[in-house]
Each structure stands twice: as C-alpha cells, then as structure tokens.
MILO-968456 format. One record per residue (C-alpha): residue in one letter; x negated, y, z. Coordinates in steps of 0.2 Angstrom, whole numbers, plus 5000, padded with zeros to 4 digits. Example, Ala and Ser with C-alpha at 12.3 -4.5 7.8 and 13.67 -1.06 7.14 Angstrom:
BEGIN
A493849785039S493249955036
***
This chain:
BEGIN
M510250855269A508550875262G507651035266E506751155255P505351095244G504051205253E504451105269L503650955262Y501851015263E500651105273L499351225266H497651235273L497451425270E495851425281N494951335267P493751465260D493651365244L495351435239D494651605235D493751555219L495051435210G495451545196T496651455185P496251275188V496851115181L497850995193V497550805191V498850695198A498350515201L499650425212D499650245217G501250135219Y501850115201I500850035187D498950025189A498349885178G496549845181A496449965195G496050095182V496850245192R496050195208L494350175201A494550345192I494950425209D493450345217A492350415204L493150585205R492950585224T491050575223L491150765218P491150895232S492950915238S494050995252V495850975257V497051125252A498751045254S499450895264F501150825261D502350755274V502250565270D503550535284E504850625272L504250535256V503650355260D504650205264Y503450115276R504449955275A504049945257R502249985259R501749945277P500150045282P498849935290L498449935309T496949855316F497249725330E495849665341R495349635359G497249615363G497849785357F498049895342H496450015340E496650095322Y498150155311Q497750195293A499150325290P499450355271K498850525265L499650625251Q498550775248I497850895235H496050925236R494951065228V493650975219A492151055209D491550965193E489750935189A489651115182G490351185198T492051225190P493451195202F495051095199L496351015210L496650835213L498250755220T498050585226G499050465238P500550355237E501950395225P503450445235D504850315237V506150445239Q506550635236W505750635219E506650795214R506150885230F504350825228V504250885210A504951055215A503551065229I502251025216G502951155205Q502851285219L500951235222V500651245203D501351425203R500451475219F498751415213A499051475195V498751305188R498651315169L498851125165T499350975175V498650805170S499350635176L498450475175L499150295173A498450125168I499649995159P499449815153M499349795134G499049645122V497349705117P495649625118H494249695130T493049685115R493849835107P493850025112T495050065127G496650125119M497650275126T499450325126S499450515128H500950625130A501350805133N502950915137R502651035123S501751025106G500051095104L499351035121L498650875113P497950835096A499250775083Q499450585084P500450455075D502050395083L501750215086F503050165099G504650265093S506050285105M506150175121Q506750175139V505450145153P505650135171G505550305180Y504150355190A503750515199T502450595188A503450555173L504950655181M503650795185E503150805167Y504950815161R505450945174F503851045171G504351055152Q506051115156Q505251255167G503851305156R502351225165D501151135154C500850955158V500050805149G499850625153F498650485149A498950295151A497450185148H497750015139V497149875149P496949695142H498449605150Y497349465155L496349585166T497849675174R497549595191T495649625192E494649785192Y494249845174P493149995176E493250035157S494950095159A494450215173R493050285161A494350315148L495550405159I494150515166Q493450555149A495250595142T495550715157A493850795154D494250825136A496050895139A495451005154G493751065148L492950995164L491250895166L491850745175P490750595181T490850425174S489150355180P489850285196L490750165184D489250105174E488649965185P490449895189A490849905171A489249805166V489649675179V491349645172A490749645155A489449505160Q490749405168L491949415153A490449365141S490049215153Q491849155153I492049165134A490449065132E491048935144N492848915140G493348885122E495248925126V494849095132A493749125117D495149075106V496349195115V495149345113R494849305095A496749305092L496949465101E495549545091Q496349485075Q498049555080Y497249725086D496249745070S497749705060F498849835069V497449965068K497249935049S499149945047A499350105057E497950185047S498850135031G500550205037S501350035040L501549945057L502049775049A500449695057Q500349505058S500449445076A499849275083P500749185098L499749235113P499749165131T500649265144A499849395156D500049275170E499249125161L497749235156G497649315173A497649155182E496249085170F495149235173E495449235192A494949045192F493349095183L492949225195A493249105210R491849005203Q490649155203D489749235218P490849285233P491749455229R491049615236E491949705250P493149835242
***
C-alpha cells in the first residue's frame, strides 16, 4: 500500500531562504501532458533565470514510470558515464522586485496522483501559500497573427476577473494539476490555472509567444514582477520565420487568412453574445505542422536546445 503523502518528498530545511517566504504563491509547471509549442517549458526556462534555491524534492522513483519516459544515459568510450535522473522539485524563487515565490517543476507523476496532490497540499499549508497557479499550453485553431488567447479557470469565484463561458460543459482527459485544482477547491485552498492557446500548426515547434502569455498571466494573478525578456529574441526569430513562410508559400498564406477570418468572426460573435460564427474548412494540425517543419528544414540548421 502507498505510504503517507509526507513520505513522497524531502524538505531542505537547511535552506536559509525559507525564513522570508511570507505568504508566497506556488507556480506549478509540470511536463508530460500537453505542452503545445513548448509554451510551459519555455516559461520555466525564463523563470529559472531568476535567483532560486531548492526547498523540497519529490521521490521520483515513487511517481515516475521510467519505461514510459526513459531518462537518458550517456554512452561513450565503451561505457555509461552520465545519467540524467528526472527531478521533481519545488524552488524558492525571487521575482525581479525580490518578492519570493515557489516554483514546482519536473515530470508529471505517472502514478499516485491522489497521494501526490495530498503531498502538495501539505507543502502549501506548511509554507502558507496563498495561491497556487498551474500552467498549460494547448493547441487551438487560431492564427499566430492575433493575440495569444488564454483559457483561465479557478476553483472558486472571485479569484479571476469575470469572463464569458465560451466552452460550456465538456469532459477532458485528466491530468495531475487539474486534479490538484479540484481537490484544493474541496479543501478550501485557492488555485487558478492558465492554458495558453497555441496555433495548431505550431504545436510541434517552439512558440515563445505562448510562454510570454503564460508568464504575464501568472504575474497578473500573483502580483509578481516576472521576466519575459529572455523570450524576446526567440519570439522575433519565430515571427520572422513565419513571415518568410507566408510570403513564400501561397497555401500557407491562405490557411492563415482563413484562420484570421474564423478567429475574427468568433470574437465578434462572442462580443455580441452569439457564438454562431462562420467557420471555414481548415487543414489538420498534422498537415500544417508538417508544412511548417518542412519550411524550417530549408532554413539554417537548428540551434542546440
């Protein structure tokens, strides 16, 4: 049988930065579920440019199925010389104004979700966390030429500004942070989540604009000063590549125009209270992704990750 939730993690109580946390925000950004355009990963990379230190480490042997996501080993000179073990950790991070917050990153657990959520709840209570924020990036039929959209949600009213209900009721595949938000709501812990909308033809490539949108949404909800400047140059590179592809490929230009028309019609209808927007037949995500990847293959060799 599974043990107690507290057995899943180790606290680094020797960390002197634990003394000035106050009532921090916890940002949860896990990988392993949907991360269209690498939006969550790029957001994590930008946030990790801030000063940070580890305050808690989870036992990944209890939570990760290594056969589903095999950690890499380096083989050279006739032997194995390096093992990149997965890390699921909470960091104490200071924003650009010096305000501390907590950041949980690493692989989404494959098993023991309830126990994992209970463990996070214990840490939230121990560190007097006032708000938990989860991040996601999802593919949508939207054009890159329009502002990055966002689906936001909360486990009680008042945590986020009022917004129209555009999606109604639906069932979605479960994931650990969604279960966390649900359980926290039952237990009286405040939790919000943001899912950036990534053009579905950019799902399989890096799209820094989605990361910028996630960081800004987090900053607004948490009252933090968070950096987006590390994403400026990558975003400009992607924008230039897209502009070049549209200029060179009439079919891609037609697709983007169709998406723009559909997007503008949807927004206009939503603003008028009707969602009966006109829609145009669009290529699939695989077709658009393959077209964009073929274009990138004709450009300069990709940089090392």
